[in-house]
N, CA, C and O of each residue as an XYZ file, in Angstrom:
452
protein
N      37.998     -6.044    -16.581
C      36.948     -5.899    -17.031
C      36.790     -6.299    -18.318
O      37.792     -6.231    -19.029
N      35.567     -6.783    -18.891
C      35.094     -7.511    -20.040
C      34.544     -6.484    -20.668
O      33.876     -5.718    -19.973
N      34.677     -6.205    -22.109
C      34.118     -5.535    -22.838
C      33.028     -6.290    -23.824
O      33.370     -7.123    -24.663
N      31.729     -5.893    -23.606
C      30.782     -6.871    -24.344
C      29.796     -7.575    -23.997
O      29.772     -7.641    -22.768
N      28.885     -8.191    -24.514
C      29.101     -8.168    -25.924
C      28.369     -7.035    -26.392
O      27.924     -6.169    -25.640
N      28.247     -7.041    -27.596
C      27.578     -5.861    -28.285
C      26.627     -6.125    -28.741
O      26.451     -7.281    -29.124
N      25.587     -5.108    -28.887
C      24.127     -5.459    -29.575
C      24.363     -5.731    -31.118
O      25.240     -5.047    -31.645
N      23.950     -6.290    -31.597
C      23.854     -6.609    -33.006
C      22.300     -6.871    -33.500
O      21.433     -7.625    -33.058
N      22.310     -5.766    -34.802
C      20.978     -6.379    -35.828
C      21.352     -6.278    -37.222
O      22.109     -5.417    -37.669
N      20.699     -7.342    -38.001
C      21.183     -7.114    -39.225
C      19.987     -7.411    -40.260
O      18.945     -8.052    -40.121
N      20.410     -6.858    -41.111
C      18.755     -6.680    -42.044
C      19.503     -6.811    -43.802
O      20.582     -6.325    -44.142
N      18.909     -7.305    -44.348
C      19.230     -7.800    -45.490
C      18.926     -6.588    -46.604
O      18.037     -5.739    -46.533
N      20.063     -6.783    -47.790
C      19.989     -6.145    -48.889
C      20.410     -6.965    -50.106
O      20.895     -8.096    -50.070
N      20.148     -6.208    -51.222
C      20.488     -7.120    -52.562
C      22.006     -7.691    -52.323
O      22.954     -6.906    -52.360
N      22.158     -8.783    -52.132
C      23.555     -9.327    -52.361
C      24.770     -8.718    -51.204
O      25.991     -8.583    -51.297
N      23.875     -8.463    -50.206
C      24.498     -7.756    -49.001
C      24.141     -7.679    -47.855
O      23.017     -8.176    -47.795
N      24.462     -7.332    -46.892
C      23.512     -7.115    -45.555
C      24.284     -6.152    -44.842
O      25.474     -5.946    -45.081
N      23.404     -5.366    -43.681
C      23.684     -4.135    -43.092
C      23.416     -4.484    -41.660
O      22.345     -4.859    -41.183
N      24.513     -4.308    -41.076
C      24.720     -4.580    -39.395
C      24.886     -3.175    -38.980
O      25.585     -2.219    -39.314
N      23.694     -3.510    -37.864
C      24.169     -2.340    -36.705
C      24.631     -2.768    -35.528
O      24.307     -3.850    -35.040
N      25.364     -2.003    -35.031
C      26.230     -2.524    -33.895
C      26.254     -1.106    -32.849
O      26.741      0.022    -32.925
N      25.273     -2.024    -31.649
C      25.211     -0.826    -30.521
C      26.521     -1.610    -29.490
O      26.645     -2.802    -29.206
N      27.290     -0.561    -29.137
C      28.630     -0.939    -28.418
C      28.145     -0.920    -26.830
O      27.697      0.123    -26.354
N      28.277     -2.329    -25.902
C      28.241     -2.356    -24.693
C      28.245     -1.122    -23.912
O      28.908     -0.126    -24.204
N      27.457     -1.241    -22.887
C      27.334     -0.072    -22.245
C      28.605     -0.082    -20.941
O      28.653     -1.213    -20.456
N      29.419      0.693    -20.408
C      29.958      0.616    -19.469
C      29.668      0.452    -17.995
O      28.483      0.407    -17.666
N      30.599      0.356    -17.070
C      30.254      0.139    -15.637
C      30.436      1.357    -15.201
O      29.730      1.722    -14.261
N      31.267      2.140    -15.679
C      31.929      3.453    -14.895
C      31.040      4.466    -15.036
O      30.471      4.894    -16.040
N      30.988      4.839    -13.736
C      29.820      6.229    -13.411
C      30.830      7.351    -13.420
O      32.002      7.225    -13.064
N      30.152      8.692    -13.954
C      30.936      9.641    -13.319
C      29.757     10.580    -13.338
O      28.959     10.714    -14.266
N      29.761     11.429    -11.776
C      28.595     12.165    -11.461
C      27.319     11.647    -11.506
O      26.278     12.264    -11.731
N      27.519     10.043    -11.193
C      26.017      9.434    -11.378
C      25.635      9.245    -13.182
O      24.486      8.987    -13.541
N      26.273      9.342    -13.738
C      25.788      9.135    -15.148
C      26.988      8.077    -15.241
O      28.133      8.010    -14.794
N      26.036      7.167    -16.162
C      26.861      5.947    -16.735
C      27.485      6.599    -18.088
O      26.924      7.312    -18.920
N      28.882      6.108    -18.042
C      29.781      6.618    -19.179
C      29.411      5.664    -20.330
O      28.717      4.723    -19.943
N      29.698      5.665    -21.653
C      29.824      5.039    -22.699
C      31.391      4.607    -22.658
O      32.224      5.181    -21.956
N      31.668      3.503    -23.518
C      32.825      3.059    -24.029
C      33.755      4.150    -24.664
O      34.983      4.149    -24.582
N      32.889      5.193    -25.387
C      33.543      5.971    -26.324
C      33.754      7.282    -25.330
O      34.569      8.146    -25.657
N      33.045      7.389    -24.193
C      33.700      8.420    -23.106
C      34.977      7.979    -22.647
O      35.866      8.763    -22.315
N      35.080      6.790    -22.624
C      36.262      6.083    -21.410
C      37.535      5.987    -22.553
O      38.616      6.509    -22.278
N      37.311      5.233    -23.943
C      38.514      4.817    -24.812
C      38.314      5.569    -25.894
O      38.699      5.139    -26.981
N      37.744      6.693    -25.808
C      37.664      7.595    -27.038
C      37.528      7.072    -28.608
O      37.054      7.786    -29.491
N      38.002      5.748    -28.824
C      38.244      4.931    -30.030
C      38.198      3.388    -29.677
O      39.015      2.906    -28.892
N      37.203      2.626    -30.291
C      37.402      1.421    -30.254
C      37.438      0.603    -31.645
O      37.177      1.028    -32.770
N      37.865     -0.784    -31.222
C      38.287     -1.605    -32.608
C      37.038     -2.687    -32.465
O      36.645     -3.262    -31.450
N      36.596     -2.762    -33.700
C      35.185     -3.836    -33.697
C      35.935     -4.775    -34.681
O      37.025     -4.513    -35.188
N      35.225     -5.876    -34.879
C      35.822     -6.817    -35.559
C      34.688     -7.697    -35.786
O      34.181     -8.148    -34.759
N      33.931     -8.210    -37.412
C      32.762     -9.044    -37.543
C      33.275    -10.282    -38.145
O      34.159    -10.314    -39.002
N      32.667    -11.305    -37.646
C      32.973    -12.565    -38.450
C      31.475    -12.759    -38.987
O      30.341    -12.486    -38.594
N      32.017    -13.321    -39.993
C      30.751    -13.447    -41.440
C      30.574    -15.012    -41.196
O      31.622    -15.540    -40.825
N      29.430    -15.918    -41.325
C      29.510    -17.331    -41.223
C      28.503    -17.296    -42.081
O      27.548    -16.541    -41.900
N      28.621    -18.351    -43.433
C      27.734    -18.815    -44.258
C      28.118    -20.183    -44.473
O      29.036    -20.745    -43.875
N      27.333    -20.732    -45.407
C      27.535    -22.520    -45.953
C      29.125    -22.705    -46.037
O      29.696    -23.752    -45.732
N      29.896    -21.292    -46.589
C      31.327    -21.697    -46.764
C      32.036    -21.742    -45.656
O      33.154    -22.231    -45.818
N      31.763    -21.384    -44.524
C      32.433    -21.366    -43.387
C      32.433    -20.071    -42.901
O      31.675    -19.221    -43.368
N      33.479    -19.763    -41.701
C      33.479    -18.277    -41.095
C      34.532    -17.647    -41.736
O      35.496    -18.254    -42.203
N      34.347    -16.201    -41.779
C      35.492    -15.201    -42.138
C      35.798    -14.337    -41.253
O      34.780    -13.720    -40.937
N      36.564    -14.039    -40.779
C      37.145    -12.753    -40.229
C      36.999    -11.598    -41.117
O      37.576    -11.641    -42.203
N      36.174    -10.379    -40.742
C      36.581     -9.249    -41.664
C      37.785     -8.305    -41.000
O      38.120     -8.305    -39.816
N      38.272     -7.609    -41.933
C      39.228     -6.693    -41.504
C      38.693     -5.754    -39.960
O      37.629     -5.137    -39.925
N      39.499     -5.810    -38.990
C      39.179     -4.975    -38.027
C      39.068     -3.105    -38.307
O      39.918     -2.413    -38.868
N      38.006     -2.735    -37.828
C      37.663     -1.507    -38.109
C      37.720     -0.638    -36.710
O      37.884     -1.187    -35.621
N      37.567      0.765    -36.870
C      37.621      1.645    -35.638
C      36.383      2.224    -35.599
O      35.908      2.476    -36.707
N      35.642      2.543    -34.528
C      34.394      3.310    -34.275
C      34.936      4.268    -33.309
O      35.904      4.070    -32.575
N      33.979      5.683    -33.404
C      34.054      6.645    -32.495
C      32.849      7.172    -31.834
O      32.597      8.210    -31.222
N      31.977      5.782    -32.261
C      30.331      6.144    -32.023
C      30.021      4.972    -31.465
O      30.555      3.896    -31.733
N      29.008      5.196    -30.548
C      28.346      4.131    -29.851
C      27.406      3.176    -30.533
O      27.317      1.961    -30.351
N      26.744      3.914    -31.321
C      25.752      3.177    -32.539
C      25.910      3.472    -33.856
O      25.583      4.548    -34.357
N      26.457      2.446    -34.506
C      27.018      2.497    -36.120
C      26.554      1.355    -36.724
O      26.179      0.296    -36.220
N      26.652      1.832    -38.287
C      26.250      0.834    -39.228
C      27.224      0.683    -40.399
O      27.853      1.588    -40.946
N      27.237     -1.085    -40.784
C      28.310     -0.983    -41.705
C      27.602     -2.136    -42.729
O      27.017     -3.058    -42.159
N      27.623     -2.132    -44.096
C      27.316     -2.574    -45.103
C      28.505     -3.762    -45.459
O      29.668     -3.465    -45.732
N      28.038     -5.010    -45.408
C      29.099     -6.143    -46.138
C      28.461     -6.443    -47.287
O      27.333     -6.906    -47.456
N      29.251     -6.149    -48.021
C      29.046     -6.409    -49.822
C      29.229     -7.289    -50.447
O      30.019     -8.084    -49.938
N      28.713     -7.648    -51.718
C      29.694     -8.551    -52.717
C      29.041    -10.208    -51.998
O      29.803    -11.174    -52.063
N      28.108    -10.329    -51.570
C      27.631    -11.525    -50.882
C      26.685    -12.493    -52.172
O      26.406    -11.972    -53.252
N      26.376    -13.600    -51.904
C      25.778    -14.118    -52.618
C      24.471    -13.801    -52.068
O      24.287    -13.511    -50.886
N      22.965    -13.908    -53.560
C      21.515    -13.558    -53.096
C      21.116    -14.859    -52.363
O      21.765    -15.905    -52.349
N      20.228    -14.672    -51.907
C      19.201    -15.512    -51.333
C      19.667    -16.744    -50.349
O      19.167    -17.868    -50.338
N      20.821    -16.233    -49.465
C      21.628    -17.082    -49.132
C      21.763    -16.695    -47.302
O      21.921    -15.549    -46.880
N      21.674    -17.734    -46.566
C      21.760    -17.268    -44.990
C      23.134    -16.890    -44.571
O      23.997    -17.764    -44.654
N      23.481    -15.637    -44.103
C      24.563    -15.409    -43.245
C      24.223    -14.759    -42.074
O      23.285    -13.989    -41.868
N      25.255    -15.229    -41.186
C      25.334    -15.116    -39.723
C      26.622    -14.050    -39.270
O      27.740    -14.315    -39.713
N      26.484    -13.105    -38.575
C      27.578    -12.291    -38.161
C      27.375    -12.327    -36.751
O      26.265    -12.413    -36.225
N      28.782    -12.241    -35.967
C      29.120    -12.199    -34.409
C      30.149    -10.856    -34.663
O      30.996    -10.696    -35.543
N      29.706     -9.885    -33.454
C      30.771     -8.782    -33.550
C      31.528     -9.147    -32.264
O      31.095     -9.939    -31.428
N      32.700     -8.495    -32.183
C      33.406     -8.581    -31.155
C      34.010     -6.865    -30.697
O      34.066     -6.146    -31.695
N      34.252     -6.471    -29.963
C      34.609     -4.979    -29.747
C      35.834     -5.099    -28.683
O      35.780     -5.630    -27.574
N      36.850     -4.529    -29.241
C      38.145     -4.519    -28.269
C      38.617     -2.809    -28.281
O      38.370     -2.029    -29.201
N      39.241     -2.530    -27.198
C      40.236     -1.322    -26.812
C      41.678     -1.476    -27.022
O      42.225     -2.551    -26.779
N      42.331     -0.447    -27.466
C      44.020     -1.023    -27.187
C      44.595     -1.210    -25.754
O      45.773     -1.492    -25.538
N      43.663     -1.028    -24.813
C      43.712     -1.191    -23.374
C      43.132     -2.363    -22.755
O      43.280     -2.649    -21.567
N      42.389     -3.112    -23.697
C      41.457     -3.775    -22.764
C      40.979     -4.833    -24.079
O      40.097     -4.623    -24.911
N      41.804     -5.922    -23.959
C      41.740     -7.046    -24.865
C      40.759     -7.845    -24.345
O      40.386     -8.720    -25.126
N      40.123     -7.824    -23.081
C      39.181     -8.705    -22.858
C      37.205     -8.517    -23.560
O      36.353     -7.686    -23.242
N      37.154     -9.318    -24.247
C      36.212     -9.167    -24.895
C      35.087    -10.133    -25.297
O      35.401    -11.272    -25.643
N      34.079     -9.840    -25.281
C      33.038    -11.053    -25.464
C      32.298    -10.871    -26.531
O      31.650     -9.827    -26.598
N      32.219    -11.900    -27.672
C      31.623    -11.672    -28.949
C      30.116    -11.505    -28.473
O      29.588    -11.806    -27.402
N      29.531    -10.845    -29.781
C      27.666    -10.854    -29.475
C      27.267    -12.241    -30.067
O      27.925    -12.846    -30.914
N      26.011    -12.691    -29.461
C      25.486    -13.450    -30.529
C      25.044    -13.643    -31.951
O      24.408    -12.774    -32.546
N      25.404    -14.854    -32.520
C      25.278    -14.645    -33.644
C      23.763    -14.211    -34.259
O      22.693    -14.693    -33.888
N      23.952    -13.167    -35.306
C      22.554    -12.903    -35.736
C      22.618    -13.192    -37.272
O      23.546    -12.841    -38.001
N      21.474    -13.897    -37.674
C      21.413    -14.171    -39.111
C      20.084    -13.822    -39.829
O      18.970    -13.670    -39.328
N      20.498    -13.725    -41.212
C      19.374    -13.011    -42.084
C      19.943    -13.513    -43.611
O      21.079    -13.839    -43.952
N      18.713    -13.439    -44.361
C      18.745    -13.909    -45.709
C      19.192    -12.700    -46.642
O      18.787    -11.543    -46.524
N      19.988    -13.110    -47.474
C      19.823    -11.646    -48.351
C      18.689    -11.866    -49.465
O      18.041    -12.894    -49.665
N      18.630    -10.881    -50.007
C      17.794    -10.867    -50.601
C      18.081    -11.257    -52.196
O      19.135    -10.971    -52.763
N      17.044    -11.908    -52.784
C      17.253    -12.937    -53.805
C      17.209    -12.015    -55.379
O      17.945    -12.299    -56.324
N      16.052    -10.730    -55.399
C      15.988    -10.029    -56.270
C      15.693     -8.615    -55.812
O      15.149     -8.404    -54.728
N      16.056     -7.640    -56.650
C      15.311     -6.166    -55.921
C      14.113     -6.351    -56.172
O      13.488     -6.847    -57.110
N      13.748     -5.672    -54.759
C      12.172     -5.576    -54.717
C      11.420     -4.466    -55.753
O      11.970     -3.455    -56.189
N      10.148     -4.860    -56.020
C       9.842     -3.929    -57.069
C       9.382     -2.533    -56.490
O       8.787     -2.567    -55.413
N       9.557     -1.529    -56.984
C       9.121     -0.251    -56.663
C      10.076      0.355    -55.666
O       9.883      1.493    -55.239
């Protein structure tokens, strides 16, 4: 069985982007209820690839125990286009489908107020 792709949304902040990740649903049922991947694996790894005009950079692999979670990628250049793709893997399942690329422009100056 393949894991993925996760659902990814990105919003911009000043010299950073906020990445919200929703884990893909599983195909396993227990008493008619669809199990989440966290139900099955308890903990999953995710890896974010960041793409900009400078090329692609794989971020450090992180762990999650939540179905929906956010992470902020900081120290980016302002007013620049960044795209992210996320892949989720489990220790027992390395067959992962990456998410579609999601792109956002980082903010150039702090908004007033």
